[in-house]
C-alpha positions in Angstrom: 59.0 -21.6 43.6 57.9 -21.5 40.1 58.8 -18.9 37.6 56.4 -18.1 34.9 57.7 -16.8 31.7 55.9 -13.8 30.2 55.7 -14.1 26.5 55.1 -11.0 24.5 51.5 -10.5 23.5 51.1 -10.0 19.8 49.3 -6.7 18.9 46.9 -6.5 16.0 48.6 -5.5 12.7 48.4 -1.9 11.7 46.4 -3.0 8.6 43.8 -4.7 10.8 43.4 -1.6 13.0 43.1 0.7 9.9 40.5 -1.6 8.3 38.4 -1.7 11.5 38.5 2.1 11.8 37.5 2.5 8.2 34.6 0.0 8.6 33.4 1.9 11.7 33.5 5.2 9.9 31.6 3.8 6.9 28.9 2.4 9.3 28.6 5.9 10.9 28.3 7.6 7.5 25.7 5.2 6.2 23.7 5.4 9.4 23.7 9.2 9.2 22.3 9.1 5.6 19.5 6.8 6.6 18.4 8.4 9.9 14.9 9.7 10.4 15.0 13.3 11.2 11.8 13.1 13.3 9.7 15.4 11.2 6.0 14.6 11.0 3.8 14.1 8.0 3.8 17.2 5.9 1.6 18.8 3.3 1.3 22.0 1.4 -0.4 23.3 -1.7 0.4 25.0 -5.1 1.5 23.8 -8.5 -1.0 21.4 -10.0 -0.5 19.3 -13.2 -2.3 17.0 -15.6 -1.2 13.5 -14.6 -3.3 10.3 -14.2 -4.0 8.1 -11.1 -1.7 5.2 -10.5 1.9 4.5 -11.3 4.2 1.6 -11.6 6.4 -0.2 -9.2 5.7 -2.3 -6.1 3.7 -0.9 -3.3 4.2 -1.7 0.4 0.6 -1.2 1.6 -0.9 -4.7 1.0 -4.3 -3.3 0.0 -5.2 -1.5 3.2 -6.8 1.9 2.9 -4.1 4.5 3.3 -6.0 7.8 3.3 -9.1 9.6 2.2 -8.8 11.8 -0.9 -9.6 14.8 1.2 -6.4 14.1 3.2 -4.2 14.9 0.2 -4.0 18.6 -0.7 -4.3 19.6 -4.4 -0.8 20.6 -5.7 0.8 19.0 -2.7 0.8 15.7 -0.9 1.3 13.8 2.3 4.1 11.6 3.5 3.2 8.2 5.2 6.4 7.2 7.0 5.2 3.8 8.2 4.4 2.7 4.6 7.4 4.5 3.1 5.2 6.2 0.6 4.3 9.8 -0.4 0.9 10.4 -2.0 0.4 13.5 -4.1 -2.5 15.2 -5.8 -0.8 17.2 -8.6 -4.2 18.2 -10.1 -7.8 18.0 -8.8 -8.8 14.3 -8.6 -5.5 12.9 -9.8 -3.4 11.0 -7.2 0.1 9.6 -7.4 2.2 7.6 -5.1 6.0 7.4 -4.8 8.6 5.8 -2.5 9.9 8.1 0.2 13.4 6.7 -0.4 15.6 9.3 -2.1 17.6 7.5 -4.9 20.7 9.6 -4.1 21.7 7.9 -0.8 18.5 6.4 0.5 17.3 9.1 2.9 13.6 9.5 3.5 12.0 12.6 2.0 10.6 14.8 4.7 8.4 17.5 3.4 6.3 18.8 0.5 6.0 22.5 -0.4 5.1 24.4 -3.5 4.7 21.3 -5.7 8.1 19.9 -4.6 9.0 16.9 -2.5 12.1 17.7 -0.4 14.9 15.3 0.8 16.5 16.8 3.9 19.9 15.0 3.6 21.5 16.6 0.5 18.8 18.9 -0.8 17.4 16.8 -3.7 13.9 18.0 -4.9 11.3 16.0 -6.7 8.1 16.9 -8.6 4.7 16.0 -7.0 3.5 15.4 -10.6 5.7 12.4 -11.5 8.4 12.1 -8.9 11.1 13.4 -11.4 14.2 15.2 -10.2 13.8 19.0 -10.0 17.1 19.6 -8.3 20.0 17.2 -7.5 22.3 15.7 -6.4 19.8 12.9 -7.1 20.1 11.8 -10.8 16.9 9.7 -10.9 13.4 10.3 -9.7 11.4 8.7 -6.8 10.1 5.2 -7.6 6.4 5.2 -8.5 4.1 3.1 -6.4 0.7 1.7 -7.4 -2.4 3.0 -5.8 -6.1 2.7 -6.3 -8.7 5.4 -5.7 -12.2 4.1 -4.9 -14.7 6.7 -3.9 -12.9 8.8 -1.3 -10.5 6.0 -0.3 -6.9 5.7 -1.4 -5.4 2.3 -1.2 -1.8 1.1 -2.0 -1.7 -2.0 -4.2 
């Protein structure tokens, strides 16, 4: 007969277990801030302004037509989730484009109402006129994106 000795198995250190638990919690928190809440493109009207077409920053459209000018309500806008852009018409014939990514914690804005672009995660609000912060916790506005209006076609640059 053979006798096998059973050596004690070393358990992970408490510090390792705590670090793993903290990393898992952080992953869950970051995922929650970046989740898509499933809302569809949204548009509303009211609150125009005097701003010009265009903007600055990098677009994500690659030059493909995004929408027709008639798709964007005056004083409101429309969110294009796949392109991560919101296009607004703060005044008749004036079109602006902004990133849908809220600068607070990266959530995607979800709706536009009464001249305000809303972030669902923590309640930040942005102006359809220039993407500036109207209500925090965000401390900086939405990033402007470049667009071109040719006839009735809106194209991201």
